[in-house]
C-alpha positions in Angstrom: -0.6 -1.5 -16.3 3.3 -2.2 -14.9 3.4 -2.4 -11.1 5.4 -4.9 -8.8 4.4 -6.2 -5.3 7.6 -6.4 -2.8 7.9 -7.0 1.6 7.2 -3.3 3.1 10.4 -2.1 5.1 10.6 0.3 7.4 11.6 3.3 4.9 8.1 1.9 3.5 5.7 3.3 6.8 4.9 7.0 5.3 3.7 5.7 2.5 1.5 3.0 4.6 0.3 5.4 7.0 -0.8 7.7 4.0 -2.4 4.2 2.6 -4.2 3.3 5.3 -5.6 7.3 5.3 -7.3 7.6 2.4 -8.8 3.3 2.4 -10.2 4.9 6.1 -11.9 7.8 3.8 -13.0 5.0 1.4 -14.4 3.1 3.7 -16.5 5.8 6.3 -13.9 5.8 9.2 -11.5 7.8 8.6 -12.0 9.4 12.5 -11.5 6.4 13.5 -8.1 5.8 12.7 -5.3 7.5 15.2 -2.2 4.9 14.0 1.1 6.5 13.0 3.9 6.3 11.1 5.9 5.2 13.8 3.6 3.2 15.7 3.7 1.1 11.7 7.9 1.0 12.0 7.9 -0.4 15.9 4.5 -2.7 15.2 5.8 -4.0 11.5 9.3 -3.1 12.0 10.5 -4.6 15.2 12.7 -7.8 16.8 9.0 -10.0 16.6 6.3 -7.7 14.8 3.1 -7.7 15.3 1.8 -7.8 10.9 3.3 -7.5 8.0 2.5 -5.7 5.0 3.2 -5.7 0.9 3.1 -3.2 -1.4 2.1 -2.4 -5.1 4.2 -0.2 -6.2 3.9 1.5 -10.4 7.4 2.6 -12.6 7.4 7.2 -12.1 5.7 6.9 -15.1 2.5 5.7 -14.0 3.0 7.6 -11.1 -0.2 9.7 -9.2 -0.5 13.3 -10.0 1.1 13.6 -6.5 3.5 12.1 -7.6 3.3 8.4 -5.3 4.7 5.2 -7.1 3.7 2.9 -3.7 -0.3 2.7 -5.3 -2.0 -0.4 -3.2 -0.7 -2.2 0.6 -2.2 -5.3 2.3 -1.5 -5.6 5.9 -1.0 -9.7 6.7 0.0 -11.6 10.3 0.1 -15.2 10.6 -2.6 -16.7 13.2 -3.9 -20.4 14.5 -7.6 -21.8 13.8 -7.4 -25.1 16.7 -9.6 -26.1 14.4 -7.1 -26.8 11.0 -3.8 -25.1 12.3 -2.5 -22.7 11.2 -3.7 -20.1 9.1 -3.0 -15.7 7.5 -5.4 -13.3 8.7 -5.0 -9.9 6.0 -5.7 -6.8 7.9 -6.2 -4.9 5.1 -6.1 -4.8 1.1 -6.3 -1.3 -0.4 -5.9 -0.3 -4.0 -5.6 3.9 -4.9 -9.0 4.4 -7.3 -6.9 5.5 -9.8 -5.3 2.2 -10.1 -8.4 0.0 -9.2 -9.7 -2.6 -11.9 -6.1 -3.9 -13.1 -6.0 -6.1 -11.5 -3.0 -5.0 -8.9 -6.1 -5.6 -5.7 -5.3 -9.7 -7.4 -2.1 -8.8 -7.3 -1.6 -8.3 -3.4 -4.4 -11.0 -2.8 -2.4 -14.3 -4.7 0.7 -12.9 -2.4 -0.4 -12.7 0.9 -1.9 -16.1 -0.7 1.5 -17.3 -2.0 3.4 -16.4 1.6 0.4 -18.0 2.9 0.7 -21.7 1.4 4.8 -21.3 1.5 4.2 -20.4 5.5 1.8 -24.0 6.0 -2.0 -21.6 6.4 -4.6 -24.2 5.0 -6.7 -20.6 5.7 -6.4 -16.9 4.5 -9.2 -15.1 7.2 -10.4 -10.6 6.6 -13.1 -9.0 6.9 -14.8 -6.7 4.5 -18.0 -4.5 5.1 -20.6 -5.1 4.8 -22.3 -2.1 2.3 -18.6 -2.7 0.0 -20.6 -5.1 -2.4 -18.4 -4.7 -5.2 -15.0 -5.9 -2.5 -17.9 -9.0 -1.6 -18.0 -9.7 -4.9 -14.7 -9.3 -6.2 -13.8 -12.0 -3.0 -16.9 -14.0 -4.1 -15.8 -13.9 -7.4 -11.8 -15.5 -6.7 -13.7 -18.5 -5.0 -13.7 -17.1 -1.2 -16.3 -17.5 1.1 -18.5 -15.2 3.3 -18.8 -17.9 6.6 -20.6 -14.9 8.2 -23.7 -16.9 5.5 -22.3 -19.8 5.8 -21.0 -20.6 9.1 -23.5 -18.3 10.8 -19.9 -17.0 12.4 -19.8 -12.9 13.8 -16.6 -11.5 14.6 -16.8 -10.5 17.5 -14.5 -7.5 19.7 -13.8 -5.7 23.1 -11.9 -2.8 23.1 -11.7 0.5 25.0 -13.1 0.9 28.2 -14.7 -2.8 27.4 -11.6 -4.2 27.2 -9.5 -2.3 30.1 -12.5 -3.9 32.1 -13.3 -7.2 30.8 -8.7 -7.1 31.4 -9.5 -6.4 35.7 -12.6 -9.5 36.1 
């Protein structure tokens, strides 16, 4: 299917927020999403952005029945791994269900990998829900390694009251 991948702009934030909501529904965590369009505008498109985003877009003739041409996205940010140096973390990769299986997800992931290599990164890291076997299989087919299984690493998180408490220690 004809599509393009491009860097997101601040004008895309309404669609990015819509896609985030759809992704959260798919992951069965819609009640956890508190981010607003304004948050995205501030955090992704300020002088020192906290994240970057790319958009998958289809031509008008392939738009959704709701009239959307922005049908997928990937968010990412750069970080540092003290074992190997520069790394990139892909926060989300999502394609609307009616456009899956057409190479768009692979194209988004490939673009993040290209950006990673252009920045001198040695790793592309991300999370996948443990129940999302189709996504796990997709990534493994691309050559990804499940470090939970191979390295015994677990992702840990502080949030809410626990984060506030930690900051006061």
